[in-house]
N, C-alpha and C positions, 0 to 999 in steps of 0.2 A: 504494500500500500504506500503510495507516495505521500510526501509531506503535504502537498496541496489538498489531497483528499482528506487527510486528517484535520488540517486547518479549516477546511470548509465544513466538516462535520462538527467541530468544536464551536465554530461561529454560529451555525444553524441551531445547535442545541442550546447555546446560551441565549440566542434571540428568541427561541421558543419559551425559555424560562422567563425572560423579560416580558413577553406577551402575556403569559399566564399570571404573572405577578401584578402587572399594571393594568389588566383589563377592567377591573372594577373601579379604578380611580378615574376621576373626571379630568384631572390635570394631565397635560401632555408631558412626555419625557423631555421635550425641548424646553419646557418651563421649569421642570424640577431639576434637570441635569443640563444646565445651559451650555457649559463648556464641553462636557463629555460627548454629547450626541454629534455636534458638528465635527469635532475632532475624530470621532469614530468613523464618520463617513469619508473624511479626507484620508484617513489611514487605510480604510477598506479600499478606496479607489487606488491608492498607491500600491497596495498588495495585489490587486487585480492587474494593474498595468505592469508591475514588475514580474508577476507570474506569466503573463502573456508574452512579455519581452524575453523572458528566460526560455519559454517553450519555443519561441521563434528563433532563438539564438543557439539552439542545441547543435546544429550542424556546422556552426562557425568554428574556424580554427583558433580564434583568439580566446583562450581559456580564461584570461583575466576578466573579460566582460561577463562571462558566465558566472564566475565566482562573485563578482560585485552584485549582479542581478539576483543570484541565489541568496546572498546575505540580506539584500534589501527586501526580498519577498519574505524571508524568514523573520526578520525583525518587525516588519510592518504587520504581518499576519499575527505574530505573537502579541503585538501591541493592540491590535483590533480585538482579540479575544480578552486581553487584560482590561481594556476599556469596558467591554460588556460585563465582565466580572465586577468591575468597579460600580456599575449601575446596580447589579443584582445584590451584592453584599459588599459594602464599602470597606470594611476592615480587611477582608480577604483580598479585595481588589487593590488596596494600598500595598499590601505585602507582595502581591504579584507584580505590581508596578515597580517596587524597589528591586525585585529580582530581574525584571525586564531592563531596568536602567543599568544594572551591573552587567548584564549580558550585552547590552548595546555598547557600553564603554569598552568592554573587552573586544567585541567584534570591530568597532571603529579603530581601536589601537592596532589590531592585527591587519586590517585593511590598509591603514596608513603606512605601517611598516612594510607591507608587501608592495604598496605603490611606490614608496621611496626606493626600494631595491630595484623594482622594475624600471623606474626612470633612470637610475644610475646605470643599470646594465644596458639599457637602450642608448644612453648617452655615450657609454664606452664603445659601443658598436659603431656609433656615428663618427667617432674620431675626435680629435682635439678641438674641432670647431664648437661642438656643443658641451664638451667636458674638458676644458683646459686645465682644471686643477686636479683631475683624477688621472692617476697613472694606469698603465695597462694591468688589468686584473685586480684593481683596487676598488673595493666597495666600502665606503665609509659607514660605519655603524651597522653592519649587517653580517650575519653569520655566513660562513662559506657554504654551508649546506643549502641555504635558501638561494644563494647566488648561483650555484650550479643548477639548482632546480629551475630557477627563472631563465637561465641561459638555454636550457633544453627546450623550454616553452617557446622562446622567441626565435 
């Protein structure tokens, strides 16, 4: 079962819980949860677009784009389900939001580190015009394992 199927199931289950919990109330969710609902729709739209772009990008040779799209879909899908959980049960939603923030910071750090190494390897391949301060085979601030891994991708 793919990640997108699991995420769609979680979002639909949480949306059903919201519908059953708020069906007897006269107030709209947009009135009671003013910031959460519009944020949920923006994040859900981001998840759908990133998932569609990832599905369309599967045959492309550029693996870096696929990793970025996959991480974007993963974080936005998790945030969408976290926002729904925040509407259903606020205490549990805040705990889930803290875990989502920690995961997002870790993912963003990994992506930035990989992007830095990718740019440096690409600059090295272009020659001294783009990377005058870097010597041959020198990657500043990056492990040799990642360097060789990135050189194989490019």
